[in-house]
MIDOSE-1310 file (N, C-alpha, C; in nm, 2 decimals, decimal comma, always signed):
residues 203
mrdn	-2,57/+2,58/-0,04/-2,71/+2,61/+0,00/-2,71/+2,73/+0,09; -2,62/+2,73/+0,20/-2,63/+2,83/+0,30/-2,60/+2,97/+0,23; -2,49/+2,97/+0,14/-2,45/+3,09/+0,09/-2,57/+3,15/+0,00; -2,64/+3,06/-0,08/-2,75/+3,10/-0,16/-2,86/+3,17/-0,08
vail	-2,89/+3,11/+0,04/-2,99/+3,16/+0,12/-2,95/+3,31/+0,17; -2,83/+3,32/+0,21/-2,78/+3,45/+0,26/-2,79/+3,55/+0,15; -2,76/+3,52/+0,03/-2,76/+3,61/-0,09/-2,91/+3,65/-0,12; -3,00/+3,55/-0,12/-3,14/+3,58/-0,14/-3,20/+3,67/-0,03
imls	-3,16/+3,64/+0,09/-3,21/+3,73/+0,20/-3,16/+3,88/+0,18; -3,03/+3,89/+0,14/-2,98/+4,02/+0,12/-3,05/+4,09/+0,00; -3,07/+4,02/-0,10/-3,13/+4,08/-0,22/-3,28/+4,12/-0,20; -3,35/+4,04/-0,12/-3,49/+4,06/-0,11/-3,53/+4,14/+0,01
tgmr	-3,43/+4,17/+0,10/-3,47/+4,25/+0,22/-3,39/+4,38/+0,22; -3,27/+4,39/+0,16/-3,19/+4,50/+0,16/-3,12/+4,53/+0,29; -3,13/+4,43/+0,39/-3,07/+4,44/+0,52/-2,92/+4,46/+0,51; -2,87/+4,52/+0,61/-2,72/+4,55/+0,62/-2,66/+4,41/+0,67
iggf	-2,53/+4,40/+0,63/-2,46/+4,28/+0,67/-2,47/+4,25/+0,82; -2,46/+4,36/+0,90/-2,46/+4,34/+1,05/-2,59/+4,28/+1,09; -2,70/+4,29/+1,02/-2,82/+4,23/+1,06/-2,81/+4,08/+1,08; -2,73/+4,02/+1,00/-2,72/+3,87/+1,02/-2,67/+3,82/+1,15
relq	-2,60/+3,91/+1,22/-2,54/+3,87/+1,35/-2,65/+3,84/+1,45; -2,77/+3,90/+1,43/-2,88/+3,89/+1,53/-3,00/+3,81/+1,46; -2,98/+3,76/+1,34/-3,10/+3,70/+1,27/-3,12/+3,55/+1,32; -3,21/+3,54/+1,41/-3,23/+3,41/+1,47/-3,38/+3,37/+1,43
idsi	-3,41/+3,23/+1,45/-3,53/+3,18/+1,39/-3,65/+3,25/+1,44; -3,65/+3,29/+1,57/-3,77/+3,36/+1,61/-3,79/+3,51/+1,56; -3,69/+3,55/+1,47/-3,70/+3,67/+1,41/-3,78/+3,67/+1,28; -3,81/+3,55/+1,24/-3,88/+3,54/+1,11/-4,02/+3,47/+1,13
kkie	-4,12/+3,51/+1,05/-4,25/+3,46/+1,06/-4,31/+3,44/+0,93; -4,36/+3,33/+0,90/-4,43/+3,29/+0,76/-4,56/+3,36/+0,75; -4,57/+3,42/+0,63/-4,70/+3,48/+0,60/-4,75/+3,39/+0,48; -4,84/+3,30/+0,52/-4,88/+3,19/+0,43/-4,96/+3,25/+0,30
eygl	-5,03/+3,35/+0,32/-5,11/+3,41/+0,21/-5,02/+3,44/+0,09; -4,90/+3,49/+0,11/-4,80/+3,52/+0,01/-4,68/+3,43/+0,00; -4,67/+3,33/+0,09/-4,56/+3,24/+0,08/-4,43/+3,30/+0,11; -4,43/+3,40/+0,19/-4,30/+3,47/+0,22/-4,29/+3,48/+0,38
ysiw	-4,17/+3,54/+0,42/-4,15/+3,57/+0,56/-4,14/+3,72/+0,58; -4,20/+3,75/+0,70/-4,16/+3,88/+0,76/-4,03/+3,86/+0,84; -3,95/+3,96/+0,84/-3,82/+3,94/+0,92/-3,79/+4,06/+1,00; -3,77/+4,03/+1,13/-3,73/+4,14/+1,22/-3,58/+4,16/+1,22
vynr	-3,53/+4,27/+1,18/-3,39/+4,29/+1,17/-3,34/+4,36/+1,30; -3,23/+4,33/+1,34/-3,17/+4,38/+1,47/-3,28/+4,36/+1,58; -3,33/+4,24/+1,59/-3,44/+4,20/+1,68/-3,41/+4,22/+1,83; -3,28/+4,22/+1,86/-3,24/+4,23/+2,00/-3,18/+4,38/+2,03
sgka	-3,20/+4,47/+1,94/-3,13/+4,60/+1,95/-3,22/+4,71/+1,98; -3,33/+4,69/+2,04/-3,41/+4,81/+2,08/-3,45/+4,90/+1,97; -3,40/+5,02/+1,97/-3,44/+5,13/+1,88/-3,41/+5,10/+1,73; -3,30/+5,02/+1,72/-3,26/+4,99/+1,58/-3,35/+4,88/+1,51
ryyt	-3,44/+4,82/+1,59/-3,52/+4,71/+1,54/-3,62/+4,75/+1,44; -3,64/+4,68/+1,34/-3,74/+4,71/+1,24/-3,77/+4,58/+1,16; -3,88/+4,58/+1,09/-3,92/+4,46/+1,02/-3,91/+4,49/+0,86; -3,89/+4,38/+0,79/-3,90/+4,39/+0,64/-3,95/+4,25/+0,59
fctp	-3,94/+4,23/+0,46/-4,00/+4,10/+0,41/-3,90/+4,04/+0,32; -3,91/+3,91/+0,29/-3,83/+3,85/+0,19/-3,93/+3,79/+0,08; -3,88/+3,76/-0,03/-3,96/+3,70/-0,15/-4,00/+3,56/-0,12; -4,11/+3,51/-0,19/-4,13/+3,37/-0,18/-4,02/+3,28/-0,23
ecav	-3,95/+3,33/-0,33/-3,82/+3,26/-0,37/-3,72/+3,24/-0,26; -3,71/+3,34/-0,18/-3,62/+3,34/-0,07/-3,67/+3,25/+0,04; -3,81/+3,26/+0,06/-3,87/+3,18/+0,17/-3,85/+3,03/+0,14; -3,87/+2,99/+0,01/-3,85/+2,85/-0,03/-3,70/+2,81/+0,00
aide	-3,61/+2,89/-0,03/-3,47/+2,86/+0,00/-3,44/+2,85/+0,15; -3,50/+2,93/+0,23/-3,49/+2,92/+0,37/-3,54/+2,79/+0,42; -3,67/+2,76/+0,38/-3,72/+2,64/+0,43/-3,65/+2,51/+0,38; -3,59/+2,51/+0,27/-3,51/+2,40/+0,22/-3,38/+2,38/+0,31
yfsy	-3,32/+2,50/+0,34/-3,20/+2,51/+0,42/-3,23/+2,46/+0,57; -3,34/+2,50/+0,62/-3,39/+2,45/+0,75/-3,41/+2,30/+0,75; -3,48/+2,25/+0,64/-3,51/+2,11/+0,63/-3,38/+2,02/+0,62; -3,28/+2,07/+0,55/-3,16/+2,00/+0,55/-3,09/+2,00/+0,68
rrri	-3,09/+2,11/+0,75/-3,03/+2,11/+0,89/-3,10/+2,01/+0,98; -3,23/+2,00/+0,97/-3,30/+1,91/+1,06/-3,27/+1,76/+1,01; -3,26/+1,74/+0,88/-3,24/+1,60/+0,83/-3,10/+1,55/+0,88; -3,00/+1,63/+0,90/-2,87/+1,58/+0,94/-2,86/+1,58/+1,09
geql	-2,98/+1,62/+1,17/-2,98/+1,60/+1,31/-2,98/+1,73/+1,39; -2,97/+1,85/+1,33/-2,97/+1,97/+1,41/-3,11/+2,00/+1,47; -3,11/+2,03/+1,59/-3,24/+2,07/+1,66/-3,25/+2,23/+1,64; -3,34/+2,27/+1,55/-3,36/+2,41/+1,53/-3,45/+2,47/+1,64
kdks	-3,40/+2,57/+1,71/-3,47/+2,64/+1,82/-3,50/+2,78/+1,79; -3,58/+2,85/+1,87/-3,61/+2,99/+1,85/-3,48/+3,07/+1,84; -3,39/+3,05/+1,92/-3,27/+3,13/+1,93/-3,16/+3,08/+1,83; -3,18/+2,98/+1,75/-3,09/+2,93/+1,66/-3,07/+3,03/+1,54
pvir	-2,94/+3,04/+1,49/-2,92/+3,14/+1,38/-2,99/+3,09/+1,26; -3,04/+3,19/+1,18/-3,10/+3,16/+1,05/-2,99/+3,11/+0,96; -2,88/+3,19/+0,95/-2,76/+3,15/+0,88/-2,65/+3,12/+0,98; -2,61/+2,99/+0,98/-2,52/+2,94/+1,09/-2,38/+2,92/+1,02
dkfs	-2,28/+2,89/+1,11/-2,14/+2,86/+1,07/-2,14/+2,74/+0,99; -2,03/+2,72/+0,92/-2,02/+2,59/+0,84/-2,00/+2,47/+0,94; -2,04/+2,36/+0,90/-2,02/+2,24/+0,99/-2,01/+2,11/+0,90; -1,95/+2,02/+0,97/-1,95/+1,88/+0,90/-2,07/+1,80/+0,94
vdny	-2,12/+1,73/+0,84/-2,23/+1,64/+0,86/-2,20/+1,54/+0,97; -2,08/+1,51/+0,99/-2,03/+1,42/+1,10/-2,02/+1,49/+1,24; -2,04/+1,62/+1,24/-2,02/+1,69/+1,36/-2,13/+1,79/+1,37; -2,25/+1,76/+1,33/-2,37/+1,85/+1,33/-2,41/+1,89/+1,46
fkap	-2,38/+1,81/+1,57/-2,43/+1,83/+1,70/-2,35/+1,95/+1,77; -2,25/+2,00/+1,71/-2,18/+2,12/+1,76/-2,27/+2,23/+1,77; -2,27/+2,31/+1,88/-2,37/+2,42/+1,89/-2,35/+2,52/+1,77; -2,46/+2,55/+1,70/-2,44/+2,64/+1,59/-2,41/+2,78/+1,64
kfls	-2,32/+2,85/+1,56/-2,28/+2,98/+1,59/-2,33/+3,08/+1,48; -2,35/+3,21/+1,52/-2,39/+3,31/+1,43/-2,26/+3,35/+1,35; -2,27/+3,38/+1,23/-2,15/+3,43/+1,15/-2,12/+3,57/+1,20; -1,99/+3,60/+1,20/-1,94/+3,73/+1,22/-1,97/+3,82/+1,10
trai	-1,97/+3,95/+1,12/-1,99/+4,04/+1,01/-1,87/+4,02/+0,91; -1,76/+3,99/+0,95/-1,65/+3,97/+0,86/-1,68/+3,84/+0,78; -1,73/+3,73/+0,84/-1,75/+3,61/+0,77/-1,86/+3,63/+0,66; -1,97/+3,70/+0,70/-2,08/+3,73/+0,60/-2,02/+3,81/+0,49
sllf	-1,94/+3,91/+0,52/-1,88/+3,99/+0,41/-1,80/+3,90/+0,31; -1,72/+3,81/+0,37/-1,64/+3,73/+0,28/-1,72/+3,63/+0,20; -1,83/+3,59/+0,26/-1,93/+3,51/+0,19/-1,98/+3,58/+0,06; -2,02/+3,70/+0,07/-2,07/+3,78/-0,04/-1,96/+3,81/-0,14
eeal	-1,83/+3,84/-0,08/-1,72/+3,86/-0,17/-1,70/+3,74/-0,26; -1,70/+3,62/-0,20/-1,68/+3,50/-0,28/-1,79/+3,47/-0,39; -1,91/+3,50/-0,34/-2,02/+3,49/-0,44/-2,01/+3,58/-0,56; -1,96/+3,71/-0,53/-1,94/+3,80/-0,64/-1,83/+3,76/-0,73
kkag	-1,73/+3,71/-0,67/-1,61/+3,66/-0,75/-1,65/+3,54/-0,84; -1,73/+3,45/-0,79/-1,78/+3,34/-0,87/-1,86/+3,38/-0,98; -1,94/+3,49/-0,96/-2,03/+3,55/-1,06/-1,95/+3,63/-1,17; -1,82/+3,65/-1,15/-1,75/+3,72/-1,24/-1,74/+3,87/-1,22
vnqi	-1,80/+3,92/-1,10/-1,79/+4,06/-1,07/-1,65/+4,10/-1,02; -1,59/+4,18/-1,09/-1,45/+4,22/-1,06/-1,43/+4,37/-1,05; -1,38/+4,42/-0,93/-1,36/+4,56/-0,92/-1,21/+4,59/-0,91; -1,13/+4,51/-0,97/-0,98/+4,54/-0,96/-0,96/+4,67/-1,04
nkpg	-0,88/+4,76/-0,98/-0,85/+4,88/-1,04/-0,77/+4,87/-1,17; -0,80/+4,95/-1,27/-0,72/+4,94/-1,40/-0,58/+5,02/-1,37; -0,48/+4,99/-1,45/-0,35/+5,05/-1,43/-0,37/+5,20/-1,44; -0,31/+5,27/-1,33/-0,31/+5,41/-1,33/-0,44/+5,46/-1,26
qkkr	-0,53/+5,38/-1,22/-0,65/+5,42/-1,16/-0,63/+5,43/-1,01; -0,69/+5,53/-0,95/-0,67/+5,55/-0,80/-0,73/+5,44/-0,73; -0,67/+5,38/-0,63/-0,73/+5,27/-0,55/-0,85/+5,32/-0,48; -0,96/+5,23/-0,48/-1,07/+5,27/-0,41/-1,11/+5,15/-0,32
evmr	-1,14/+5,18/-0,20/-1,19/+5,08/-0,10/-1,34/+5,07/-0,11; -1,40/+4,97/-0,17/-1,54/+4,96/-0,19/-1,59/+4,83/-0,13; -1,69/+4,84/-0,04/-1,75/+4,72/+0,01/-1,85/+4,68/-0,09; -1,81/+4,58/-0,17/-1,89/+4,54/-0,29/-2,02/+4,48/-0,24
shgf	-2,02/+4,42/-0,12/-2,15/+4,36/-0,08/-2,26/+4,46/-0,06; -2,23/+4,59/-0,05/-2,33/+4,70/-0,03/-2,41/+4,71/-0,16; -2,36/+4,65/-0,27/-2,43/+4,65/-0,40/-2,57/+4,58/-0,39; -2,57/+4,47/-0,30/-2,70/+4,40/-0,28/-2,80/+4,50/-0,22
rkff	-2,76/+4,57/-0,13/-2,85/+4,67/-0,06/-2,90/+4,78/-0,17; -2,81/+4,82/-0,25/-2,84/+4,92/-0,35/-2,94/+4,85/-0,45; -2,92/+4,73/-0,48/-3,01/+4,66/-0,57/-3,16/+4,66/-0,51; -3,16/+4,63/-0,39/-3,30/+4,63/-0,32/-3,37/+4,77/-0,33
itqc	-3,29/+4,87/-0,29/-3,35/+5,01/-0,29/-3,39/+5,05/-0,44; -3,30/+5,01/-0,54/-3,34/+5,04/-0,68/-3,46/+4,98/-0,73; -3,48/+4,85/-0,68/-3,60/+4,78/-0,73/-3,73/+4,83/-0,66; -3,71/+4,88/-0,53/-3,82/+4,95/-0,46/-3,87/+5,06/-0,54
drsg	-3,77/+5,15/-0,59/-3,81/+5,26/-0,67/-3,87/+5,22/-0,80; -3,82/+5,12/-0,87/-3,87/+5,08/-1,00/-4,02/+5,03/-0,99; -4,05/+4,97/-0,87/-4,18/+4,92/-0,85/-4,29/+5,02/-0,82; -4,24/+5,14/-0,79/-4,34/+5,24/-0,75/-4,37/+5,24/-0,60
msft	-4,29/+5,17/-0,53/-4,31/+5,16/-0,38/-4,31/+5,30/-0,32; -4,40/+5,32/-0,22/-4,41/+5,44/-0,14/-4,27/+5,47/-0,08; -4,23/+5,60/-0,09/-4,09/+5,63/-0,04/-4,08/+5,60/+0,11; -4,18/+5,63/+0,19/-4,18/+5,61/+0,33/-4,16/+5,47/+0,36
vrey	-4,24/+5,38/+0,29/-4,23/+5,23/+0,31/-4,09/+5,19/+0,27; -4,04/+5,23/+0,16/-3,91/+5,19/+0,11/-3,81/+5,22/+0,22; -3,81/+5,34/+0,27/-3,71/+5,38/+0,37/-3,73/+5,29/+0,50; -3,85/+5,27/+0,54/-3,87/+5,18/+0,66/-3,81/+5,04/+0,64
lsgh	-3,85/+4,98/+0,52/-3,81/+4,84/+0,50/-3,66/+4,83/+0,47; -3,60/+4,93/+0,43/-3,45/+4,92/+0,42/-3,38/+4,97/+0,55; -3,45/+5,00/+0,65/-3,39/+5,03/+0,78/-3,34/+5,17/+0,79; -3,39/+5,27/+0,71/-3,35/+5,41/+0,72/-3,45/+5,48/+0,81
klan	-3,39/+5,57/+0,89/-3,48/+5,64/+0,98/-3,52/+5,78/+0,92; -3,65/+5,81/+0,91/-3,70/+5,93/+0,87/-3,74/+6,02/+0,99; -3,73/+6,15/+0,97/-3,78/+6,25/+1,08/-3,92/+6,21/+1,11; -3,95/+6,21/+1,23/-4,09/+6,19/+1,28/-4,14/+6,05/+1,23
qdas	-4,06/+5,95/+1,21/-4,10/+5,82/+1,17/-4,14/+5,73/+1,29; -4,25/+5,77/+1,35/-4,31/+5,69/+1,46/-4,46/+5,68/+1,45; -4,52/+5,61/+1,54/-4,66/+5,58/+1,53/-4,75/+5,71/+1,53; -4,69/+5,81/+1,59/-4,77/+5,94/+1,61/-4,78/+6,01/+1,47
yirt	-4,68/+5,99/+1,38/-4,68/+6,06/+1,26/-4,71/+5,97/+1,14; -4,64/+5,85/+1,14/-4,66/+5,76/+1,03/-4,74/+5,65/+1,07; -4,87/+5,64/+1,02/-4,96/+5,54/+1,06/-4,98/+5,43/+0,96; -4,87/+5,40/+0,89/-4,87/+5,29/+0,79/-4,87/+5,16/+0,87
seed	-4,96/+5,07/+0,84/-4,96/+4,94/+0,91/-4,88/+4,84/+0,84; -4,86/+4,72/+0,91/-4,78/+4,62/+0,84/-4,84/+4,57/+0,72; -4,98/+4,56/+0,72/-5,04/+4,53/+0,60/-5,02/+4,62/+0,48; -5,02/+4,75/+0,51/-4,99/+4,85/+0,41/-4,85/+4,84/+0,35
rlae	-4,75/+4,81/+0,44/-4,61/+4,79/+0,40/-4,60/+4,66/+0,32; -4,67/+4,56/+0,36/-4,66/+4,44/+0,29/-4,72/+4,45/+0,15; -4,83/+4,53/+0,14/-4,89/+4,55/+0,01/-4,80/+4,62/-0,08; -4,72/+4,72/-0,03/-4,62/+4,79/-0,11/-4,51/+4,69/-0,15
yvka	-4,46/+4,61/-0,06/-4,36/+4,52/-0,08/-4,39/+4,42/-0,19; -4,52/+4,37/-0,19/-4,56/+4,27/-0,29/-4,55/+4,33/-0,43; -4,57/+4,46/-0,45/-4,55/+4,52/-0,58/-4,42/+4,49/-0,64; -4,31/+4,48/-0,56/-4,17/+4,47/-0,60/-4,13/+4,33/-0,61
iplf	-4,20/+4,23/-0,56/-4,16/+4,09/-0,56/-4,10/+4,04/-0,69; -4,17/+4,07/-0,81/-4,11/+4,02/-0,94/-3,97/+4,08/-0,96; -3,95/+4,20/-0,92/-3,82/+4,27/-0,94/-3,71/+4,22/-0,84; -3,75/+4,18/-0,73/-3,65/+4,12/-0,63/-3,62/+3,97/-0,66
tidp	-3,70/+3,91/-0,74/-3,69/+3,77/-0,76/-3,58/+3,74/-0,87; -3,48/+3,65/-0,84/-3,37/+3,63/-0,94/-3,41/+3,52/-1,04; -3,46/+3,41/-1,00/-3,50/+3,31/-1,10/-3,62/+3,34/-1,17; -3,62/+3,36/-1,30/-3,75/+3,40/-1,38/-3,86/+3,30/-1,36
tqrd	-3,83/+3,18/-1,34/-3,94/+3,08/-1,32/-4,01/+3,10/-1,18; -3,95/+3,18/-1,09/-4,01/+3,20/-0,96/-4,09/+3,33/-0,95; -4,10/+3,41/-1,06/-4,16/+3,54/-1,05/-4,31/+3,54/-1,04; -4,37/+3,44/-1,10/-4,53/+3,43/-1,09/-4,56/+3,37/-0,95
yrrr	-4,54/+3,45/-0,85/-4,56/+3,39/-0,72/-4,70/+3,36/-0,68; -4,80/+3,44/-0,74/-4,94/+3,42/-0,72/-4,98/+3,28/-0,76; -4,94/+3,25/-0,89/-4,97/+3,12/-0,94/-4,92/+3,00/-0,86; -4,79/+3,02/-0,81/-4,73/+2,91/-0,73/-4,80/+2,89/-0,60
iks	-4,85/+3,00/-0,53/-4,92/+3,00/-0,40/-5,05/+2,92/-0,42; -5,12/+2,95/-0,53/-5,25/+2,89/-0,55/-5,24/+2,74/-0,59; -5,13/+2,70/-0,65/-5,12/+2,56/-0,70/-5,09/+2,47/-0,58
């Protein structure tokens, strides 16, 4: 469950692996109208701080993961990690820890391996050091382009800094950025049955 949540967050936000180290519960806020979360990335990092969104599919997975943690006795607090370390149900009371960047990277590597993604070099091929988990971020940016999302919004939501990207020059509101993100929700969504998010929200 935890690993699936991490993957869905990565696919639908495009955030860098390092963002998970500061992703705590008070960094996310439910937007009920669309059934998704806004997510502040690097929420404790000053100038590096920015917000993005996750899909309704991802929001459902987050809610189910939190519900499970509560059921086994964990007290979720504002500063609790959204993605925590592994724990035994018999030892749930141990203080939750944020995953290290290395642990998150291994989580994604294992998921790719299970999915059959293999980047082993062919005989005679020059060895390449590739962080395969970066492919999740590339997926996000590609789907932004496919959806027709505004370039400036895409760059903001993926954590890229543009020249003069501040309130004095770029007056895009959170509502404007959310409207652009909503265009791409069907492309970010992995389970085909989850793509009609408007129908699910109304039901």
